[in-house]
C-alpha positions as CSV (number, residue, x, y, z in Angstrom):
1,K,71.2,135.8,118.5
2,Y,73.4,132.9,119.5
3,V,73.0,129.7,117.5
4,L,75.3,127.3,119.4
5,D,76.7,126.3,122.8
6,V,79.3,123.6,122.8
7,H,80.3,123.4,126.4
8,T,77.7,121.5,128.5
9,H,77.5,118.5,130.8
10,T,75.0,115.8,131.6
11,L,74.4,113.3,134.4
12,A,77.3,111.3,133.0
13,S,79.8,113.9,134.2
14,G,78.9,113.0,137.8
15,H,78.1,116.5,139.1
16,A,75.6,117.6,136.5
17,Y,71.9,117.0,136.7
18,N,70.1,116.4,133.4
19,T,70.0,113.7,130.7
20,I,71.2,114.1,127.1
21,R,67.5,114.3,125.9
22,E,66.6,116.9,128.5
23,M,69.6,119.0,127.4
24,A,68.7,118.6,123.7
25,M,65.1,119.5,124.3
26,A,66.1,122.6,126.3
27,A,68.4,123.7,123.5
28,S,65.6,123.3,121.0
29,E,63.3,125.3,123.1
30,K,65.9,128.1,123.2
31,G,66.2,128.1,119.5
32,L,69.8,126.7,119.2
33,E,71.0,125.1,116.0
34,L,73.9,123.2,117.6
35,L,74.5,121.8,121.1
36,G,77.8,120.2,122.3
37,I,77.7,117.7,125.1
38,T,81.3,117.6,126.5
39,E,81.5,115.3,129.5
40,H,84.4,115.6,131.8
41,G,87.4,113.5,130.9
42,V,88.1,110.2,132.7
43,A,90.5,111.7,135.3
44,M,87.7,113.8,136.8
45,P,86.3,112.2,140.0
46,G,82.9,110.7,139.4
47,T,82.8,111.1,135.6
48,C,82.2,108.4,133.0
49,N,84.8,105.9,131.8
50,A,86.6,105.5,128.5
51,F,84.0,103.1,127.2
52,Y,81.3,105.7,127.6
53,F,83.2,108.0,125.2
54,D,84.1,105.2,122.8
55,N,80.4,104.3,122.6
56,T,79.1,107.8,121.7
57,K,79.0,106.7,118.1
58,M,75.7,105.1,119.1
59,L,74.0,108.4,119.7
60,N,71.9,110.3,117.2
61,R,73.5,113.5,115.9
62,R,70.2,115.3,115.7
63,M,67.6,115.6,118.5
64,F,64.6,117.8,118.6
65,G,65.8,119.6,115.5
66,V,69.2,120.4,117.1
67,E,72.5,119.2,115.6
68,M,74.4,117.4,118.4
69,L,78.1,117.1,119.0
70,F,79.3,114.5,121.5
71,G,82.8,115.1,122.8
72,V,84.9,115.7,125.9
73,E,86.2,118.3,128.2
74,A,89.6,116.6,128.6
75,N,91.7,117.3,131.6
76,I,95.2,118.7,131.3
77,M,97.4,116.4,133.4
78,D,100.8,117.9,133.4
79,Y,102.9,120.9,132.1
80,D,103.7,119.1,128.9
81,G,100.1,119.2,127.9
82,T,99.3,115.6,128.4
83,L,95.5,114.9,128.3
84,D,93.7,112.2,130.3
85,M,92.5,110.3,127.2
86,P,94.6,108.6,124.5
87,D,94.7,110.0,121.0
88,T,92.9,106.9,119.7
89,L,89.9,107.9,121.8
90,L,90.1,111.7,121.2
91,E,90.0,111.0,117.5
92,K,86.5,109.6,117.9
93,M,85.2,112.7,119.6
94,D,83.1,115.3,117.7
95,I,84.7,118.1,119.7
96,V,87.5,118.3,122.2
97,I,87.8,121.0,124.9
98,A,90.9,120.9,127.1
99,S,90.9,122.5,130.6
100,F,92.8,122.8,133.8
101,H,90.9,121.4,136.8
102,I,92.1,121.3,140.4
103,P,91.3,117.6,141.0
104,C,93.6,116.7,138.0
105,I,96.6,119.0,138.1
106,C,98.1,121.2,140.8
107,P,98.6,124.8,139.7
108,G,102.1,125.5,138.5
109,T,104.1,128.7,137.9
110,K,103.0,131.1,135.2
111,E,105.7,129.6,132.9
112,Q,104.6,126.0,133.6
113,N,100.9,126.7,133.1
114,T,101.6,128.7,129.9
115,Q,103.8,125.9,128.6
116,A,101.0,123.4,129.2
117,L,98.4,125.4,127.3
118,V,100.8,126.0,124.4
119,Q,101.5,122.3,124.1
120,V,97.7,121.6,124.2
121,L,97.1,124.2,121.5
122,E,99.6,122.4,119.3
123,N,97.7,119.2,119.7
124,P,95.7,118.7,116.4
125,L,93.0,116.8,118.3
126,V,92.1,119.7,120.5
127,D,89.6,122.4,119.4
128,I,89.0,124.7,122.3
129,I,90.9,125.7,125.5
130,G,88.2,125.8,128.2
131,H,88.1,128.6,130.8
132,P,91.7,129.7,130.6
133,D,90.8,132.5,133.0
134,D,91.4,130.8,136.4
135,S,93.8,132.9,138.5
136,R,94.8,129.7,140.3
137,Y,96.5,128.8,137.0
138,P,98.2,132.1,136.0
139,V,99.3,132.2,132.3
140,D,101.0,134.6,129.9
141,F,97.9,135.5,127.8
142,E,100.0,137.1,125.1
143,T,101.8,133.8,124.5
144,V,98.6,131.8,124.8
145,V,96.6,134.0,122.3
146,R,99.5,133.9,119.8
147,A,99.6,130.1,120.1
148,A,95.8,129.9,119.5
149,K,96.2,132.1,116.4
150,Q,99.1,130.0,115.1
151,N,97.2,126.8,115.5
152,N,93.8,128.0,114.5
153,K,92.2,127.1,117.8
154,F,89.4,128.7,119.8
155,L,89.8,130.2,123.3
156,E,86.7,130.1,125.5
157,L,85.0,132.9,127.3
158,N,83.3,130.8,130.0
159,N,80.1,132.3,131.5
160,T,80.2,130.1,134.7
161,S,83.7,131.5,135.5
162,L,82.2,135.0,135.6
163,K,79.3,134.3,137.9
164,P,79.6,136.1,141.3
165,D,79.6,132.7,143.0
166,G,81.6,131.1,140.2
167,P,84.4,128.5,140.8
168,R,87.3,130.5,139.4
169,S,88.9,133.4,141.0
170,G,90.0,136.5,139.2
171,A,88.2,135.4,136.0
172,R,86.9,138.9,135.0
173,E,90.3,140.6,134.9
174,N,91.9,137.6,133.1
175,D,89.1,137.5,130.6
176,L,89.3,141.2,129.9
177,C,93.0,140.8,129.1
178,M,92.4,137.7,126.9
179,L,89.6,139.5,125.0
180,K,91.7,142.5,124.2
181,L,94.5,140.3,123.0
182,C,92.1,138.2,120.9
183,M,90.9,141.5,119.2
184,E,94.5,142.5,118.6
185,H,95.5,139.2,117.0
186,G,92.2,138.2,115.4
187,V,91.6,135.1,117.4
188,M,88.2,133.5,117.5
189,I,86.5,132.8,120.8
190,T,83.6,130.6,121.8
191,L,81.2,131.5,124.5
192,G,80.7,128.5,126.8
193,S,77.9,128.2,129.2
194,D,79.5,125.3,131.0
195,A,76.0,124.3,131.8
196,H,75.5,121.6,134.4
197,V,71.7,122.1,134.4
198,E,69.4,122.6,131.4
199,E,68.4,126.1,132.4
200,D,72.0,127.3,131.9
201,I,72.3,126.2,128.3
202,C,73.2,129.3,126.2
203,N,73.3,131.5,129.3
204,F,76.0,134.0,128.3
205,S,74.7,136.9,130.4
206,Y,78.0,137.6,132.3
207,A,80.1,137.0,129.2
208,E,78.0,139.5,127.2
209,E,78.8,142.2,129.7
210,L,82.5,141.8,129.1
211,L,82.0,141.7,125.3
212,K,80.2,145.0,125.4
213,E,82.7,146.5,127.7
214,V,85.6,145.9,125.3
215,H,83.5,146.3,122.1
216,F,84.4,142.8,121.0
217,P,83.6,142.3,117.3
218,D,80.9,139.9,116.3
219,Q,83.0,138.3,113.6
220,L,85.3,136.8,116.2
221,I,82.5,135.2,118.2
222,A,82.0,131.6,116.9
223,N,78.5,131.3,118.5
224,L,76.9,133.7,116.1
225,D,77.5,131.8,112.9
226,L,77.1,128.0,112.6
227,D,78.7,127.7,109.2
228,R,81.8,129.6,110.3
229,F,82.1,127.6,113.5
230,T,81.8,124.2,111.8
231,A,84.2,125.2,109.0
232,L,86.8,126.2,111.5
233,L,86.1,123.2,113.6
């Protein structure tokens, strides 16, 4: 029933394992209408450089019948919400996710981490906060959800975070808190596979369990309606 997945990575990110065409073909075989390729930003060890992102204008925006978005999962670099790519480059991206990553920023206090996310949510070039559920970066979810509402931004429910062997501790409890607040304040979420291999594209199995648990409304899930997603984007 899902028509899009906008958080995926290819070989260019340095620790993923498929090409753009392989990812697009897999998305087509799974019946997706839209696929986002969001390589890790330039501060992530092993990822592509700024010229790679600048040159994505050369890529076809439709492959194997799937609409393609080429963007970035930018790294939050400090508690003022600075990202690892200049605005002149972010402006050229089809989609921008911003996330905390251990190689790029040391976890701060709850107040510092929350301040960083609020500043990022106020950045007009950012579309989605990626995996805000990592307990290594504690945040005040009430403040973050309110900021997402005020700035018309998406918060992500990241399937990889919820895997039993996933990279982010305490994700389930944090995601439950976030989802309940999103329902209360009417904030849209995106489901992100965070796929680093083609098999994981549109794999939202763990995320779905939480959605059912809290009876999360379909109208707040961007992945179910391409027109609604692109209009908000």
